[in-house]
C-alpha positions as CSV (number, residue, x, y, z in Angstrom):
1,M,-28.9,-115.3,-62.7
2,S,-27.1,-117.9,-64.8
3,K,-23.8,-117.3,-66.5
4,F,-21.7,-119.6,-68.7
5,S,-18.6,-120.9,-67.1
6,L,-15.8,-123.2,-68.3
7,F,-13.1,-125.2,-66.4
8,G,-10.5,-126.4,-68.8
9,K,-7.1,-128.0,-68.8
10,F,-4.2,-127.6,-71.3
11,T,-1.4,-130.1,-71.3
12,V,1.8,-128.8,-72.9
13,Q,5.2,-130.1,-73.9
14,E,7.8,-130.8,-71.2
15,G,9.2,-127.5,-69.9
16,E,6.7,-125.3,-71.7
17,R,4.2,-124.7,-68.8
18,E,5.5,-121.2,-68.0
19,T,5.3,-120.3,-71.7
20,M,1.7,-121.4,-71.7
21,V,1.0,-119.5,-68.5
22,E,2.4,-116.3,-70.1
23,I,0.2,-116.8,-73.2
24,L,-2.9,-117.4,-71.1
25,L,-2.2,-114.4,-68.9
26,E,-2.0,-112.3,-72.1
27,A,-5.4,-113.7,-73.1
28,A,-6.7,-112.7,-69.7
29,E,-5.4,-109.2,-70.2
30,S,-6.9,-109.0,-73.6
31,M,-10.3,-109.9,-72.0
32,R,-10.0,-107.0,-69.5
33,N,-12.1,-104.6,-71.6
34,L,-14.8,-107.2,-72.5
35,D,-17.7,-106.7,-70.1
36,E,-19.0,-110.2,-71.0
37,C,-15.9,-111.8,-69.6
38,E,-16.2,-111.6,-65.8
39,I,-13.5,-114.0,-64.7
40,Y,-10.5,-115.5,-66.5
41,L,-8.2,-117.3,-64.1
42,V,-5.0,-119.1,-65.0
43,N,-4.0,-121.8,-62.6
44,I,-1.2,-124.4,-62.2
45,S,-0.9,-127.6,-60.1
46,E,2.3,-128.4,-58.3
47,N,1.5,-132.1,-59.0
48,E,1.2,-131.7,-62.8
49,P,4.3,-129.9,-64.2
50,N,2.9,-129.9,-67.8
51,A,-0.7,-128.8,-67.1
52,V,-2.3,-125.4,-67.0
53,Y,-5.9,-124.9,-65.9
54,V,-8.2,-122.1,-66.9
55,Y,-11.5,-121.0,-65.2
56,E,-13.7,-118.6,-67.1
57,V,-17.0,-117.0,-66.4
58,W,-18.9,-115.3,-69.2
59,S,-22.3,-113.5,-69.4
60,N,-23.4,-116.2,-71.8
61,E,-22.1,-118.9,-74.1
62,H,-22.4,-116.7,-77.2
63,A,-20.0,-114.1,-75.7
64,H,-17.4,-116.8,-75.1
65,Q,-17.7,-118.2,-78.6
66,A,-17.5,-114.6,-80.0
67,S,-14.3,-114.0,-78.1
68,L,-12.6,-116.9,-79.9
69,A,-12.9,-115.1,-83.2
70,L,-11.2,-111.9,-81.9
71,E,-7.9,-111.1,-83.6
72,A,-6.0,-111.0,-80.3
73,T,-7.4,-114.4,-79.4
74,Q,-6.5,-115.9,-82.7
75,T,-2.9,-114.6,-82.4
76,L,-2.5,-116.1,-79.0
77,I,-4.0,-119.5,-80.2
78,K,-1.4,-119.6,-83.0
79,R,1.4,-119.0,-80.5
80,A,0.1,-121.7,-78.1
81,K,-0.8,-124.5,-80.6
82,P,2.8,-125.7,-81.2
83,I,3.3,-126.4,-77.5
84,I,-0.1,-127.9,-76.6
85,T,-0.2,-131.7,-76.4
86,G,-3.8,-132.0,-75.1
87,M,-6.9,-130.0,-74.2
88,E,-9.7,-131.1,-71.9
89,R,-12.9,-129.3,-71.1
90,I,-13.3,-130.6,-67.5
91,S,-16.7,-129.0,-67.1
92,T,-19.1,-126.5,-68.5
93,L,-21.0,-124.9,-65.6
94,K,-23.8,-122.5,-64.9
95,T,-22.6,-120.0,-62.4
96,R,-25.3,-118.9,-60.0
97,G,-23.5,-116.2,-58.2
98,G,-20.9,-115.4,-55.5
99,K,-18.1,-113.0,-54.8
100,G,-16.7,-111.5,-57.9
101,I,-19.7,-112.1,-60.1
102,S,-22.0,-109.3,-61.2
103,P,-25.7,-109.9,-60.9
104,S,-27.6,-110.3,-64.2
């Protein structure tokens, strides 16, 4: 089993972290019915008041790329763009298994 995983960081304008969290949680909800999206976690760090981290696990990289073209995703991206000051793909990973991951 090998799945496509991403760990990313969004940096947002001062005071906009909760707005970004809300947008990303809406994204997570919109992925609920996509079987290819197994995990979509939104995280914050107490030490970085303008940062939001996202951890995603997908059945494969193509499924992730396809999700970016969905209308719901595009709408959320348009809402988020004005408050984003930076994006960083911390790592692209190959998930091998564990709790919460379905076997291939």
